[in-house]
C-alpha positions as CSV (number, residue, x, y, z in Angstrom):
1,X,34.5,-76.6,-44.4
2,X,35.1,-74.4,-47.4
3,X,33.7,-71.0,-48.3
4,X,31.6,-72.5,-51.1
5,X,30.0,-75.2,-49.1
6,X,28.3,-78.1,-50.9
7,X,25.2,-79.8,-49.6
8,X,26.3,-82.6,-47.3
9,X,25.8,-86.2,-48.4
10,X,23.7,-88.5,-46.2
11,X,26.8,-90.2,-44.9
12,X,28.5,-86.8,-44.0
13,X,25.3,-85.6,-42.4
14,X,25.1,-88.9,-40.3
15,X,28.7,-88.4,-39.0
16,X,28.2,-84.7,-38.4
17,X,25.0,-85.5,-36.4
18,X,26.6,-88.2,-34.4
19,X,29.5,-86.0,-33.4
20,X,27.2,-83.2,-32.6
21,X,25.0,-85.5,-30.5
22,X,28.2,-86.7,-28.7
23,X,29.1,-83.2,-27.8
24,X,25.7,-82.6,-26.3
25,X,26.4,-85.4,-23.8
26,X,28.5,-82.9,-21.9
27,X,26.9,-80.5,-19.3
28,X,26.0,-77.0,-20.3
29,X,26.7,-77.6,-24.0
30,X,24.9,-75.2,-26.3
31,X,25.1,-74.4,-30.1
32,X,25.8,-71.3,-32.0
33,X,26.2,-70.7,-35.8
34,X,28.9,-68.2,-36.6
35,X,30.1,-68.2,-40.2
36,X,27.5,-70.8,-41.1
37,X,29.2,-73.5,-39.1
38,X,28.2,-75.2,-36.0
39,X,30.1,-74.0,-32.9
40,X,29.5,-76.1,-29.8
41,X,30.1,-74.2,-26.6
42,X,30.3,-74.7,-22.9
43,X,29.5,-71.5,-20.9
44,X,30.0,-69.4,-24.0
45,X,33.4,-70.9,-24.9
46,X,33.8,-72.9,-28.1
47,X,35.1,-76.5,-27.8
48,X,34.2,-77.8,-31.3
49,X,33.8,-76.1,-34.6
50,X,31.9,-78.5,-36.8
51,X,30.8,-78.6,-40.4
52,X,30.0,-80.8,-43.4
53,X,30.8,-80.1,-47.0
54,X,29.8,-82.6,-49.7
55,X,31.0,-86.0,-48.7
56,X,33.4,-84.7,-46.0
57,X,33.0,-83.6,-42.3
58,X,35.5,-81.2,-40.8
59,X,35.9,-80.1,-37.2
60,X,38.4,-78.3,-35.0
61,X,39.0,-79.2,-31.4
62,X,41.5,-78.1,-28.7
63,X,43.8,-81.0,-27.8
64,X,46.3,-80.0,-25.1
65,X,47.3,-83.6,-24.4
66,X,47.0,-85.3,-27.7
67,X,47.7,-82.6,-30.4
68,X,51.1,-84.0,-31.3
69,X,49.7,-87.6,-31.8
70,X,46.6,-86.3,-33.7
71,X,48.8,-84.1,-36.0
72,X,50.8,-87.2,-37.0
73,X,47.7,-88.5,-38.8
74,X,47.2,-87.7,-42.5
75,X,43.7,-86.2,-42.1
76,X,44.6,-83.5,-39.5
77,X,46.4,-80.2,-39.5
78,X,46.9,-77.3,-37.1
79,X,43.9,-75.1,-37.1
80,X,44.3,-71.9,-39.1
81,X,44.2,-68.3,-37.8
82,X,46.9,-69.0,-35.2
83,X,44.7,-71.4,-33.2
84,X,47.0,-74.3,-34.0
85,X,49.7,-72.7,-31.8
86,X,47.3,-73.0,-28.9
87,X,46.7,-76.7,-29.4
88,X,43.7,-76.6,-31.8
89,X,43.6,-79.3,-34.4
90,X,41.5,-79.4,-37.5
91,X,40.2,-82.8,-38.7
92,X,39.0,-83.6,-42.2
93,X,37.1,-86.9,-42.5
94,X,36.1,-88.0,-46.0
95,X,34.6,-91.2,-47.4
96,X,38.0,-92.9,-47.7
97,X,39.3,-91.8,-44.3
98,X,39.7,-94.8,-42.0
99,X,39.3,-93.6,-38.5
100,X,37.3,-95.0,-35.6
101,X,34.5,-92.7,-34.5
102,X,35.5,-93.4,-30.9
103,X,38.8,-91.5,-31.6
104,X,36.9,-88.5,-33.0
105,X,34.6,-88.6,-29.9
106,X,37.7,-88.9,-27.6
107,X,39.0,-85.7,-29.2
108,X,35.7,-83.9,-28.5
109,X,35.9,-85.2,-24.9
110,X,39.4,-83.8,-24.5
111,X,38.4,-80.5,-26.1
112,X,35.4,-80.1,-23.8
113,X,37.6,-80.8,-20.7
114,X,40.2,-78.3,-21.9
115,X,37.7,-75.5,-22.4
116,X,35.1,-76.1,-19.7
117,X,35.5,-74.5,-16.3
118,X,37.5,-76.8,-14.1
119,X,34.7,-77.0,-11.5
120,X,32.4,-78.3,-14.2
121,X,35.0,-80.8,-15.4
122,X,35.5,-82.1,-11.8
123,X,31.7,-82.3,-11.2
124,X,31.3,-84.4,-14.4
125,X,34.2,-86.7,-13.4
126,X,32.5,-87.2,-10.0
127,X,29.3,-88.2,-11.7
128,X,27.3,-85.2,-10.8
129,X,24.2,-85.0,-13.1
130,X,24.3,-82.2,-15.7
131,X,21.2,-80.7,-14.3
132,X,22.9,-80.2,-10.9
133,X,25.7,-78.2,-12.6
134,X,23.5,-75.6,-14.2
135,X,24.6,-72.0,-13.9
136,X,22.1,-69.8,-12.1
137,X,21.0,-66.5,-13.4
138,X,19.8,-63.5,-11.3
139,X,16.4,-64.3,-10.0
140,X,17.4,-67.9,-9.2
141,X,16.4,-69.5,-12.5
142,X,18.7,-72.1,-14.0
143,X,20.1,-71.2,-17.4
144,X,19.1,-73.4,-20.3
């Protein structure tokens, strides 16, 4: 996720797409594109910054429970701009990085739960379908 981004390789694009798709399994997830990166949000609050650059994928997540363990790994670091002090961790996965995708997805899970409204987290844990947790706008229409 550098300032002079290179076109992602097919492998980097596949991983980025898989992580993005995983994030969209959570209720009320939507996407924004500040600074040319993908920002995945729940009710307007970012829970994943995601990008691919050449053969690497980078993302940042909020990890209130597992930040210390995550930061013990060689492909992670505290997120810049002071976000690391609030539990945000930046992850850099390259072609030689040996990490199970399930771990990366678990970090996205934790980040969503840390950022999403607690009522939404509880509803998801109780198995309430995402469509039933939609926020209503004035006029009674569900927000997309």
